[in-house]
C-alpha positions in Angstrom: 27.7 -66.7 35.3 27.7 -63.2 37.0 28.5 -59.9 35.3 29.9 -56.8 36.8 28.0 -53.5 36.9 30.3 -52.1 34.3 29.6 -55.1 32.0 25.8 -54.6 32.5 26.1 -50.9 31.8 28.0 -51.6 28.5 25.4 -54.1 27.6 22.6 -51.6 28.3 24.4 -49.1 26.0 24.7 -51.7 23.2 21.0 -52.6 23.6 19.9 -48.9 23.4 22.1 -48.4 20.3 20.6 -51.4 18.6 17.0 -50.4 19.5 17.4 -46.8 18.1 19.2 -48.1 15.0 16.3 -50.5 14.3 13.8 -47.7 14.9 15.5 -45.4 12.4 15.6 -48.2 9.9 19.4 -48.3 9.4 21.6 -51.2 8.9 24.9 -51.5 10.8 26.7 -50.5 7.7 24.5 -47.5 7.1 24.9 -46.3 10.7 28.6 -46.7 10.5 28.8 -44.7 7.3 26.8 -41.9 8.8 28.9 -41.9 12.0 32.2 -42.1 10.1 33.2 -45.5 11.6 34.2 -48.8 10.1 31.1 -51.1 9.9 32.9 -53.8 11.9 33.3 -51.4 14.8 29.5 -50.8 15.1 29.0 -54.5 14.9 31.5 -55.1 17.7 29.9 -52.5 20.0 26.4 -54.0 19.5 27.9 -57.4 20.0 29.5 -56.2 23.3 32.9 -57.2 22.0 34.1 -53.5 22.1 33.3 -51.0 24.9 31.8 -47.6 23.7 34.0 -44.5 23.6 32.8 -41.0 24.2 33.3 -40.0 20.6 31.3 -43.1 19.4 28.4 -42.3 21.8 28.2 -38.6 20.7 28.1 -39.6 17.1 25.5 -42.3 17.6 23.3 -39.8 19.6 23.6 -37.2 16.9 23.0 -39.5 13.9 20.1 -41.5 15.5 18.5 -38.4 17.2 17.7 -40.4 20.3 16.7 -37.4 22.4 19.6 -38.1 24.8 18.7 -41.7 25.4 22.0 -43.1 24.0 24.0 -40.5 25.7 22.3 -41.3 29.0 23.3 -44.9 28.7 26.9 -43.9 27.9 26.9 -41.6 30.9 25.9 -44.4 33.2 28.6 -46.7 31.7 31.2 -43.9 31.8 30.5 -43.1 35.4 31.1 -46.6 36.5 34.3 -46.8 34.4 35.6 -43.5 35.9 34.8 -44.7 39.4 37.0 -47.7 38.8 39.8 -45.8 37.1 39.6 -42.6 39.2 38.1 -39.2 38.5 38.6 -37.5 35.2 37.7 -34.0 34.0 34.4 -33.8 32.2 33.7 -31.9 29.0 30.7 -29.8 28.0 27.9 -28.5 30.2 26.8 -30.8 33.1 24.3 -33.4 31.9 24.4 -32.1 28.3 24.8 -34.5 25.4 26.6 -33.0 22.4 27.1 -34.2 18.9 30.6 -34.5 17.5 32.1 -31.2 16.7 29.1 -29.3 18.2 29.9 -25.7 18.8 26.7 -24.2 20.1 24.0 -25.7 22.4 20.6 -24.1 22.9 19.8 -24.5 26.6 16.4 -22.9 26.2 14.5 -21.4 23.2 11.5 -19.2 23.9 9.6 -18.4 20.7 6.8 -15.9 21.1 4.3 -14.9 18.4 1.6 -12.2 19.0 -1.1 -10.9 16.8 -2.1 -7.2 16.9 -3.9 -4.9 14.4 -3.4 -7.2 11.5 0.3 -7.8 12.1 2.1 -10.8 13.6 5.1 -9.9 15.8 7.6 -12.6 16.5 10.4 -12.7 19.1 12.9 -15.6 19.5 14.9 -15.7 22.7 17.7 -18.3 22.9 19.9 -19.1 25.9 23.2 -20.3 24.3 26.2 -22.3 25.6 29.4 -22.6 23.6 30.4 -26.3 24.0 32.9 -26.1 21.1 36.6 -25.1 21.0 36.2 -22.0 18.7 34.5 -18.6 19.6 31.1 -18.1 18.1 30.8 -14.9 16.1 27.4 -15.3 14.3 24.1 -17.1 14.6 21.8 -18.2 11.7 18.3 -16.7 11.4 15.6 -17.9 9.0 12.1 -16.4 8.5 9.8 -18.5 6.3 6.1 -17.7 5.5 3.4 -19.8 3.8 0.0 -18.3 3.3 -1.4 -21.6 2.0 0.2 -24.7 3.6 -0.4 -27.8 1.5 -1.0 -25.8 -1.7 2.5 -25.1 -3.0 1.4 -23.9 -6.4 -1.0 -21.4 -5.0 1.5 -20.3 -2.4 4.3 -19.9 -4.9 2.1 -17.8 -7.2 1.0 -15.6 -4.3 4.5 -14.8 -3.2 5.7 -14.2 -6.7 3.1 -11.4 -6.8 3.5 -10.4 -3.2 7.1 -11.1 -2.1 8.2 -10.9 1.5 10.6 -7.9 1.9 13.3 -7.1 4.4 11.8 -3.7 5.0 8.5 -5.0 6.2 10.3 -7.6 8.4 12.0 -4.8 10.4 14.5 -7.4 11.8 16.4 -6.4 15.0 18.6 -8.4 17.3 20.2 -8.0 20.8 22.8 -9.7 22.8 22.3 -10.1 26.6 19.6 -8.4 28.6 19.2 -7.0 32.1 16.5 -5.4 34.3 17.3 -1.9 33.0 18.8 -2.6 29.5 17.5 -4.4 26.4 21.0 -5.6 25.7 23.7 -4.9 23.2 22.4 -4.4 19.6 23.6 -7.0 17.1 24.2 -6.3 13.5 22.8 -8.7 10.9 23.8 -9.7 7.3 21.4 -11.1 4.7 22.4 -14.4 3.1 19.4 -15.5 1.2 16.6 -13.3 -0.2 13.7 -15.3 -1.6 10.0 -14.5 -2.2 8.7 -16.5 0.7 11.7 -16.8 3.0 14.7 -14.8 4.2 17.9 -16.0 5.9 20.6 -13.9 7.7 23.5 -14.1 10.0 23.0 -12.3 13.3 26.5 -11.1 14.2 28.0 -10.9 17.7 29.1 -7.3 17.0 28.0 -3.8 16.2 29.6 -0.6 15.2 30.8 0.0 18.8 32.3 -3.4 19.7 32.6 -7.1 19.3 31.5 -9.7 21.8 32.2 -13.3 20.7 30.9 -16.2 22.7 33.9 -18.1 23.8 34.3 -21.8 24.8 32.4 -22.5 28.1 30.5 -19.2 28.0 26.8 -18.6 28.1 24.8 -15.8 26.5 21.2 -14.8 25.8 20.4 -13.5 22.3 17.0 -12.5 20.9 15.8 -11.3 17.6 12.4 -9.9 16.5 10.6 -9.3 13.3 7.0 -8.7 12.0 4.9 -9.9 9.1 1.4 -8.7 8.0 -1.4 -11.2 8.3 -1.8 -11.2 4.5 1.6 -12.9 4.1 1.9 -14.9 7.3 -0.6 -17.8 7.2 -2.0 -19.2 10.4 0.8 -21.5 11.6 4.1 -21.1 13.5 6.8 -23.7 13.1 10.1 -24.2 15.0 12.8 -26.5 13.6 15.4 -28.0 15.9 18.7 -27.4 14.0 21.1 -27.3 17.1 21.2 -29.5 20.2 18.4 -28.1 22.3 17.6 -28.9 25.9 14.2 -27.1 26.1 11.8 -25.4 23.7 8.9 -23.2 24.6 6.4 -21.8 22.1 4.0 -19.1 23.1 1.1 -17.6 21.0 -0.8 -14.5 22.1 -4.1 -13.5 20.4 -6.9 -11.1 21.2 -9.6 -12.9 23.1 -12.2 -11.2 21.0 -11.3 -13.3 17.9 -12.0 -16.5 19.8 -8.8 -18.3 18.9 -8.5 -22.1 18.7 -5.0 -23.6 18.7 -3.6 -27.1 18.0 -0.2 -28.5 17.2 1.6 -31.2 15.2 5.2 -32.7 15.1 6.4 -33.2 11.5 9.3 -35.1 10.0 10.3 -35.9 6.4 8.0 -38.9 6.4 5.2 -38.3 8.9 3.1 -35.9 10.8 1.6 -36.6 14.2 -0.1 -34.7 17.0 2.0 -33.1 19.7 2.6 -35.6 22.5 1.5 -33.1 25.2 -1.4 -30.6 25.0 -1.1 -26.9 24.3 -1.9 -25.0 27.5 -4.4 -22.1 27.4 -4.5 -19.2 29.8 -6.1 -15.7 29.9 -4.3 -12.4 30.3 -6.6 -9.4 30.3 -7.9 -9.0 26.7 -5.5 -11.6 25.4 -5.5 -15.4 25.3 -2.1 -17.1 25.6 -1.3 -20.6 24.3 1.9 -22.2 25.4 3.6 -25.5 24.7 6.9 -26.9 26.0 9.2 -29.9 25.3 12.6 -31.0 26.6 15.5 -32.5 24.7 13.8 -32.5 21.2 15.6 -34.6 18.6 17.7 -32.8 16.0 15.8 -32.0 12.8 12.4 -32.3 14.6 9.8 -29.7 13.6 7.0 -28.5 15.8 4.1 -26.5 14.3 1.3 -24.7 16.1 -1.8 -23.8 14.0 -4.8 -21.8 14.7 -8.1 -20.4 13.5 -10.2 -17.4 14.6 -13.8 -18.4 15.3 -15.0 -14.8 15.5 -14.4 -12.0 13.0 -11.4 -9.8 13.5 -12.6 -6.5 15.0 -12.5 -3.5 12.6 -9.4 -1.3 13.1 -10.0 2.1 14.5 -8.6 5.5 13.4 -8.1 8.6 15.5 -10.0 11.8 14.7 -9.4 15.4 15.8 -11.5 15.2 19.0 -9.3 12.3 20.3 -12.2 9.9 20.0 -12.4 6.9 17.7 -14.4 6.1 14.6 -14.6 2.8 12.7 -13.1 2.7 9.3 -15.9 2.7 6.6 -16.6 -0.7 5.1 -15.8 0.4 1.6 -12.4 1.7 2.8 -11.6 -1.7 4.3 -12.5 -3.4 1.0 -10.4 -0.9 -0.9 -7.5 -1.7 1.5 -7.5 -5.4 0.5 -7.5 -4.6 -3.2 -11.2 -4.5 -4.2 -12.0 -2.0 -7.0 -14.6 0.4 -5.9 -17.7 1.8 -7.6 -16.9 4.7 -9.9 -14.1 2.8 -11.7 -14.7 2.3 -15.4 -13.3 -1.2 -15.0 -16.5 -2.3 -13.3 -18.5 -1.2 -16.3 -16.6 -3.1 -19.0 -17.6 -6.6 -20.2 -14.9 -9.1 -19.1 -12.7 -10.9 -21.6 -13.6 -14.6 -22.3 -11.0 -17.3 -21.8 -9.8 -19.4 -24.7 -9.8 -22.7 -23.0 -7.9 -25.0 -22.7 -5.2 -22.9 -24.4 -5.4 -20.2 -21.6 -5.8 -22.7 -18.7 -2.6 -21.4 -16.9 -4.0 -17.9 -16.9 -7.5 -19.1 -15.8 -6.0 -21.0 -12.9 -3.9 -17.9 -11.9 -7.0 -15.7 -11.9 -9.0 -18.1 -9.8 -6.1 -18.5 -7.3 -6.0 -14.7 -6.9 -9.8 -14.6 -6.4 -9.6 -17.3 -3.7 -6.7 -15.5 -2.0 -8.7 -12.3 -1.9 -11.8 -14.1 -0.5 -9.6 -15.5 2.3 -8.6 -12.0 3.3 -12.1 -10.6 2.9 -13.6 -13.3 5.1 -11.3 -12.2 7.9 -12.8 -8.8 7.8 -16.5 -9.6 7.8 -19.1 -12.3 8.5 -20.9 -13.5 5.4 -24.0 -15.3 6.6 -25.5 -15.4 3.1 -22.4 -16.6 1.3 -20.4 -14.3 -0.9 -18.7 -14.0 -4.3 -16.0 -12.1 -6.1 -15.5 -11.4 -9.8 -12.2 -10.9 -11.5 -13.0 -7.2 -12.6 -13.3 -6.4 -8.9 -9.6 -7.2 -8.6 -8.8 -5.1 -11.6 -8.5 -8.3 -13.8 -10.2 -8.2 -17.2 -11.2 -11.9 -17.3 -14.5 -13.7 -17.2 -13.9 -15.5 -14.0 -15.8 -15.5 -10.7 -15.8 -17.5 -7.5 -18.8 -17.9 -5.1 -18.7 -19.3 -1.6 -21.9 -20.8 -0.1 -22.9 -20.1 3.5 -22.0 -23.8 4.3 -18.2 -23.6 5.2 -17.6 -27.3 4.3 -18.7 -27.0 0.7 -16.1 -26.1 -2.0 -16.4 -22.8 -3.8 -18.2 -22.5 -7.1 -15.8 -21.5 -9.9 -17.3 -19.8 -12.9 -15.3 -19.5 -16.1 -17.0 -17.8 -19.1 -20.4 -18.1 -17.4 -23.7 -17.2 -19.1 -27.3 -17.6 -18.0 -29.2 -20.0 -20.4 -32.4 -20.5 -18.4 -34.2 -18.9 -15.5 -37.4 -19.4 -13.5 -40.4 -17.1 -14.1 -40.8 -17.0 -10.3 -38.7 -14.4 -8.6 -38.2 -12.8 -5.2 -36.8 -9.6 -3.8 -34.0 -9.5 -1.3 -31.3 -7.1 0.0 -27.9 -7.5 -1.6 -24.5 -6.0 -0.9 -21.5 -5.6 -3.1 -17.8 -5.5 -2.1 -17.3 -2.6 -4.5 -19.6 -0.4 -2.5 -20.0 -2.1 0.8 -21.3 0.8 2.8 -24.9 0.3 1.5 -27.4 -2.5 0.8 -30.2 -2.5 -1.8 -33.3 -4.6 -2.6 -33.0 -6.5 -5.9 -35.4 -8.9 -7.7 -33.8 -12.1 -8.9 -35.1 -15.4 -10.4 -35.6 -18.3 -7.9 -33.4 -20.6 -10.0 -30.9 -20.2 -12.9 -29.4 -22.5 -15.5 -25.8 -21.4 -16.1 -23.5 -22.6 -18.8 -19.8 -22.4 -17.8 -16.5 -24.0 -18.7 -14.0 -26.2 -16.8 -10.3 -25.4 -16.9 -9.9 -27.9 -19.7 -12.5 -26.1 -21.8 -15.4 -28.6 -21.3 -18.8 -26.9 -21.1 -21.3 -27.8 -18.4 -24.7 -26.5 -17.3 -25.4 -26.1 -13.6 -28.7 -25.3 -11.9 -28.5 -22.9 -9.0 -31.4 -22.2 -6.6 -32.5 -19.5 -4.2 -29.7 -17.8 -2.4 -26.9 -19.5 -4.4 -28.8 -18.5 -7.6 -28.8 -14.9 -6.4 -25.0 -14.9 -5.6 -24.2 -16.4 -9.0 -26.4 -13.9 -10.9 -24.7 -11.1 -9.0 -21.3 -12.2 -10.1 -22.3 -12.9 -13.7 -23.7 -9.3 -13.8 -20.2 -8.1 -12.8 -18.6 -10.0 -15.7 -21.1 -8.2 -18.0 -20.3 -4.8 -16.6 -23.5 -4.5 -14.6 -24.0 -3.7 -10.9 -26.9 -4.6 -8.7 -28.1 -1.0 -8.5 -28.9 -1.3 -12.3 -31.6 -3.9 -11.4 -33.2 -2.0 -8.6 -36.6 -0.4 -9.4 -36.6 3.4 -10.2 -38.0 4.3 -6.8 -35.7 1.9 -4.9 -33.2 3.4 -2.5 -30.0 2.2 -0.9 -29.9 1.5 2.9 -26.7 2.5 4.8 -25.1 -0.6 6.2 -25.4 0.9 9.7 -29.2 0.7 9.4 -29.3 -2.7 7.6 -30.4 -5.5 10.0 -29.6 -8.6 8.0 -25.9 -8.7 8.4 -24.6 -12.2 9.1 -28.1 -13.8 8.5 -29.1 -15.9 5.6 -31.7 -14.9 3.1 -35.2 -16.1 4.0 -37.4 -18.1 1.6 -40.9 -19.4 1.9 -40.0 -23.1 2.2 -37.4 -22.6 5.0 
């Protein structure tokens, strides 16, 4: 038995529909409900007893998010059908599949993120096509930040204390662009104002005029905003919320920070690497990373992530003779919230936690210490490891966190710590302190310490720390007792300016290593 090309095309559509339905894990009844059809109709189409309609194909494509595959099969079928019945007018942009009721299609989105002087600058440019019947008068914009992806409790706490604000975003938008004009300014109206995300409508109007996007028209809009590195987090995600034909993501970083970039595609149930690699190229003092995809499925999310393998260069400030001078190390620490020497707070014994009753407070303090350490490590290389005590953040609690020189090891958390044993053998090494980071001083410390400290649940434990880690722990316990390392220097000891210190970035040396 032979079949006509039209029958074969209808069969190919039915097979494509069944394949995508199975891949999405939907029954015929579930698919029909999502599409707004009777279940028997879906069954008849898959069984080739009914021919597909344009409305059916559009709804199936939208619900199953087939990346245009279902629509392509319908186009093949429909072309044969039209050739048999004679030409008919087409709807929508040529070659563009559209969900039912779609108004706006993104023909190309170009999302650019650049990093400069501690601030991330983002510009989203969208080439739009109105495939609907009504004029488009506004466009949704969402800005979402997450300093600690995968740690919602820590991130929520951080943004409760440091909320994202509209003022710092400095949001602006424009409609159209030309070789000599940035385009027509667009007004915007806030719709949601939360600690870690903002939503707004960008309006196709300003105080001079209105410029709706009518059916069949195209336009380019772009909007820009900025977020400081302390609130951004090292990831940039694009979510496909409208039918999109092409998506381009571009990141631009200073080459001096040695950036490394990778990407993932996420869904509600899974996360997988991007199917194509991120391309890297050089542009003067910058390194550019770019990734493209065509016909991404609705609701897909693509996230680029990065790390800086070299420390961020210190910012420069202008002086009267039009030259530049590096900001002092202590000023940089003060700028990220570290209490500086001279404050009475550094000379007061810290308050002990009542654990487990005050466990929530203890966790909050430790989270703030970890957050501060992340920011500090972006400013300086700590080859010896480093630590931070709560009083250095202006917090009157007996908590400290120590990071070892080994990046893969977890930080040491000290709650209500006290030294209960120490070696008689000691050595003398240079130490620095975040609370007066412009100098270094030689301090004699035991080679090992026994430290009693508590867990968050109030359980007591004794840990032995040796050599460099013992020195770091002893330094932080001194802070919790209101003591600085200069108090342990010999009377004839002197501080060395950091510019003359030659041990920056190198571990302490011991006789057995």
